[in-house]
C-alpha positions as CSV (number, residue, x, y, z in Angstrom):
1,M,15.3,-0.7,28.6
2,I,11.7,0.0,27.3
3,I,10.9,-3.4,25.8
4,K,12.2,-6.8,26.8
5,A,11.2,-10.2,25.3
6,E,12.3,-13.3,27.2
7,N,11.9,-16.6,25.4
8,I,8.4,-15.8,24.0
9,S,6.6,-18.2,21.7
10,Y,3.3,-17.9,19.9
11,T,1.1,-20.1,17.7
12,Y,-1.9,-19.1,15.6
13,S,-5.1,-21.2,15.9
14,E,-3.4,-23.6,18.4
15,G,-5.1,-27.0,18.4
16,G,-7.1,-26.3,15.3
17,P,-6.8,-27.5,11.7
18,F,-5.0,-24.2,10.7
19,E,-2.5,-24.3,13.6
20,K,0.7,-22.4,12.7
21,A,3.7,-21.7,14.9
22,A,4.9,-18.2,14.4
23,L,7.5,-17.5,17.2
24,Y,9.9,-19.8,19.0
25,N,11.7,-18.7,22.1
26,V,12.4,-15.2,20.9
27,S,14.4,-12.9,23.2
28,L,15.5,-9.3,22.6
29,T,16.0,-6.0,24.3
30,I,15.1,-2.6,23.1
31,N,16.5,0.4,25.0
32,R,15.1,3.9,25.2
33,G,16.2,6.0,22.3
34,D,17.2,3.0,20.2
35,F,16.6,2.9,16.4
36,V,16.1,-0.8,15.9
37,G,15.5,-2.7,12.7
38,I,13.8,-6.1,12.4
39,I,14.3,-7.9,9.1
40,G,13.2,-11.2,7.6
41,H,11.4,-12.7,4.7
42,T,7.6,-12.9,4.5
43,G,6.3,-15.3,7.2
44,S,9.5,-15.1,9.3
45,G,7.5,-13.8,12.3
46,K,8.3,-10.1,12.2
47,S,4.7,-8.8,12.3
48,T,3.7,-11.3,15.0
49,L,6.6,-10.2,17.1
50,V,5.9,-6.5,17.0
51,Q,2.2,-7.0,17.7
52,H,3.4,-8.3,21.1
53,F,5.1,-5.0,21.8
54,N,1.8,-3.2,22.4
55,G,-0.2,-6.0,23.7
56,L,-2.3,-6.9,20.6
57,L,-0.9,-10.4,21.1
58,K,0.2,-12.0,24.3
59,P,3.0,-14.7,24.4
60,E,1.8,-18.3,25.0
61,S,5.1,-18.9,26.9
62,G,7.9,-16.6,28.0
63,R,7.6,-13.0,29.1
64,L,7.3,-9.6,27.5
65,T,7.6,-6.4,29.4
66,V,7.0,-2.8,28.3
67,D,8.5,-0.3,30.6
68,G,8.1,-2.8,33.5
69,I,4.5,-3.9,32.6
70,D,4.3,-7.7,32.0
71,T,1.8,-8.0,29.2
72,S,1.2,-11.7,29.9
73,E,-0.3,-11.0,33.3
74,K,-4.1,-11.2,33.4
75,K,-4.4,-7.8,35.0
76,A,-1.8,-6.1,32.8
77,D,-2.8,-2.5,32.0
78,L,-2.8,-3.0,28.2
79,K,-4.4,0.5,27.6
80,K,-1.3,2.0,29.3
81,V,1.0,-0.2,27.2
82,R,-0.7,1.0,24.0
83,T,-0.2,4.6,24.9
84,K,3.5,3.8,25.4
85,V,3.9,1.8,22.1
86,G,2.4,3.2,19.0
87,L,2.1,0.6,16.2
88,V,1.8,1.6,12.5
89,F,0.6,-1.4,10.4
90,Q,1.4,-2.1,6.8
91,Y,-0.6,0.2,4.4
92,P,-1.8,2.3,7.3
93,E,-3.5,4.7,4.9
94,H,-6.2,2.0,4.4
95,Q,-7.2,2.8,8.0
96,L,-7.9,6.5,7.3
97,F,-11.6,7.1,7.5
98,E,-12.4,10.6,8.8
99,E,-13.7,13.5,6.6
100,T,-10.4,15.4,6.9
101,V,-6.7,14.7,7.6
102,R,-7.0,16.8,10.7
103,K,-9.8,14.7,12.1
104,D,-7.9,11.5,11.4
105,I,-4.8,12.7,13.2
106,A,-7.0,13.9,16.1
107,F,-8.8,10.6,16.4
108,A,-6.6,9.1,19.2
109,P,-6.2,12.4,21.2
110,V,-10.0,12.8,21.1
111,N,-10.5,9.3,22.5
112,M,-7.9,10.0,25.1
113,G,-10.2,12.7,26.5
114,L,-7.9,15.6,25.9
115,S,-9.0,19.2,25.8
116,P,-9.7,20.8,22.4
117,D,-6.6,23.0,22.7
118,E,-4.4,20.1,23.5
119,I,-5.9,18.1,20.6
120,H,-5.2,21.0,18.2
121,D,-1.6,21.3,19.5
122,R,-0.9,17.6,19.1
123,V,-2.3,17.6,15.6
124,I,-0.1,20.5,14.5
125,W,2.9,19.0,16.3
126,A,2.5,15.5,14.8
127,S,1.8,16.8,11.3
128,R,5.0,18.9,11.4
129,L,7.1,16.0,12.6
130,V,6.1,13.9,9.6
131,G,6.4,16.8,7.1
132,L,2.8,17.4,6.4
133,P,2.0,21.0,5.4
134,E,-0.7,22.6,7.4
135,E,-2.8,23.5,4.3
136,I,-3.7,19.9,3.6
137,L,-5.0,19.2,7.1
138,D,-8.5,20.2,6.1
139,K,-8.5,18.1,2.9
140,S,-10.1,14.7,2.6
141,P,-7.4,12.0,3.2
142,F,-8.5,10.6,-0.2
143,E,-7.5,13.8,-2.0
144,I,-3.8,13.6,-1.1
145,S,-0.9,11.5,-2.4
146,G,0.0,8.0,-1.3
147,G,3.1,9.3,0.5
148,Q,1.1,12.0,2.3
149,K,-1.5,9.4,3.3
150,R,1.2,7.3,4.8
151,R,2.6,10.3,6.7
152,A,-0.9,11.2,7.9
153,A,-1.4,7.7,9.3
154,I,2.0,7.9,11.1
155,A,1.0,11.3,12.5
156,G,-2.2,9.8,13.9
157,V,-0.1,7.4,16.0
158,L,2.4,10.1,17.0
159,A,-0.4,12.3,18.2
160,M,-0.7,9.9,21.1
161,K,2.9,10.9,22.0
162,P,4.0,7.3,22.5
163,E,7.5,6.5,23.9
164,V,8.0,3.8,21.2
165,L,7.0,4.0,17.5
166,V,6.8,0.7,15.7
167,L,6.5,0.8,11.9
168,D,5.7,-2.4,10.1
169,E,6.9,-2.2,6.5
170,P,6.3,1.6,6.3
171,T,7.5,1.9,2.7
172,A,5.5,-1.0,1.3
173,G,3.9,-0.1,-2.0
174,L,5.5,3.3,-2.3
175,D,7.5,4.4,-5.3
176,P,11.2,5.2,-4.8
177,R,10.6,8.9,-4.2
178,G,7.8,8.2,-1.7
179,R,9.9,5.5,0.1
180,D,12.9,7.9,0.4
181,E,10.6,10.7,1.8
182,I,9.1,8.4,4.4
183,L,12.5,7.1,5.6
184,R,13.9,10.6,5.7
185,Q,11.0,11.8,7.9
186,I,11.3,8.8,10.2
187,K,15.1,9.4,10.6
188,K,14.5,13.1,11.2
189,L,11.8,12.2,13.8
190,H,14.2,10.0,15.7
191,D,17.0,12.5,15.6
192,E,14.8,15.4,16.7
193,T,12.8,13.8,19.4
194,G,14.9,10.9,20.6
195,I,11.8,8.6,20.4
196,T,12.5,4.9,20.4
197,V,11.8,3.6,16.8
198,V,11.4,0.0,15.7
199,L,11.5,-0.4,11.9
200,V,10.3,-3.7,10.4
201,S,11.3,-4.3,6.8
202,H,12.5,-6.8,4.3
203,G,14.2,-4.0,2.3
204,M,17.9,-4.1,3.2
205,E,18.6,-0.7,1.7
206,D,16.0,0.9,3.9
207,I,17.4,-0.6,7.0
208,A,21.1,0.0,6.2
209,N,20.6,3.8,5.9
210,T,18.5,4.3,9.1
211,V,18.8,1.9,12.0
212,N,21.6,1.5,14.7
213,Y,20.9,-2.1,15.6
214,L,19.5,-5.0,13.7
215,Y,17.6,-8.2,14.5
216,V,17.3,-10.9,11.7
217,M,14.3,-13.3,11.9
218,N,14.0,-16.6,10.1
219,N,11.2,-19.2,10.7
220,G,10.0,-17.6,13.9
221,R,13.4,-17.2,15.5
222,I,16.0,-14.5,15.8
223,V,19.0,-15.9,14.0
224,M,21.4,-12.8,13.9
225,H,21.6,-9.5,15.7
226,G,24.1,-6.7,15.9
227,E,25.1,-3.4,14.3
228,P,24.0,-3.3,10.6
229,M,27.6,-3.5,9.2
230,K,28.3,-6.6,11.3
231,V,25.1,-8.3,10.2
232,F,25.4,-7.4,6.5
233,S,29.0,-8.7,6.4
234,R,27.4,-12.1,6.6
235,Y,25.5,-11.5,3.4
236,E,26.0,-15.0,2.1
237,E,24.0,-16.4,5.1
238,L,21.4,-13.7,4.6
239,E,20.9,-14.8,1.0
240,E,20.4,-18.4,2.1
241,M,17.5,-17.1,4.1
242,G,16.0,-15.3,1.1
243,L,17.4,-11.9,2.1
244,T,19.8,-9.7,0.1
245,A,22.3,-7.4,1.6
246,P,22.7,-3.9,0.1
247,Q,24.4,-4.1,-3.3
248,V,27.1,-1.8,-2.1
249,T,28.0,-4.2,0.7
250,K,28.6,-7.1,-1.8
251,L,30.5,-4.8,-4.2
252,M,32.9,-3.4,-1.7
253,K,33.5,-6.8,-0.1
254,K,34.4,-8.3,-3.5
255,L,36.5,-5.3,-4.6
256,C,38.5,-4.6,-1.5
257,G,37.3,-6.9,1.3
258,L,35.7,-4.0,3.1
259,D,32.6,-4.2,5.2
260,V,30.3,-1.3,4.5
261,C,26.5,-1.1,4.4
262,T,25.7,2.3,2.9
263,V,26.8,4.2,-0.3
264,H,28.0,7.0,2.0
265,Q,30.4,4.7,3.8
266,A,31.8,3.4,0.5
267,K,32.2,7.0,-0.8
268,E,34.1,8.1,2.3
269,Y,36.4,5.1,1.9
270,I,37.1,5.7,-1.8
271,L,37.7,9.4,-1.2
272,G,40.1,8.5,1.6
273,V,42.1,6.2,-0.7
274,L,42.2,8.9,-3.4
275,R,43.4,11.5,-0.9
276,R,46.3,9.2,0.2
277,A,47.2,8.3,-3.4
């Protein structure tokens, strides 16, 4: 495993007038090479949980380890943890600040003390992985499209060459085309590199078409987990939590009692029936 949470809890502003419990005894395991989804409505604890993965937050109780490093220990090497786990926040393009896209992607490698040649190689490598054409690298990040900004921000995290990439709502605010492009690049990245990916979302369609394993959060707890098809088959329970399973899941369940979570799976089933007819 690369990340393991054991009964972790966390409360914001504990003891103050704005105290808010965010996580209650959360346990999960993420193995190397996994493509994991974490879903839940706004305020369910998703973002708080993933900020524990790279040591931005430490559990008040319980234990979280990253590749054997216990982040709750006082002398935990959090710098090492953050090179292993790259976290891309919601609307990461708001964090772009350099004169050019190239300099933004190079920011982390420069601060890692790498040589100019290694920095150059990492910038080119990361930009290609996310589908950014080399000709835009010397443009201002404010001259490129929203989808390209999002990919540039992801490339900046990838340039650290982390072992785990955590994406918190990576399609938030994008139009359907931009959303599909980002998800396609993330899936391609996982398939080509084998990097461990954690995708946080409340968009069921996004999750259904990409991840291999799924955790569902509600009120600071993990309330379901399993393969997407297994989880989405319980769509009535999901709806009670304010979540909606993919439309194709509900349609195929009502029409033929079949559990599917993608349009492709429904298509294959229907074609199979037609071939046997």
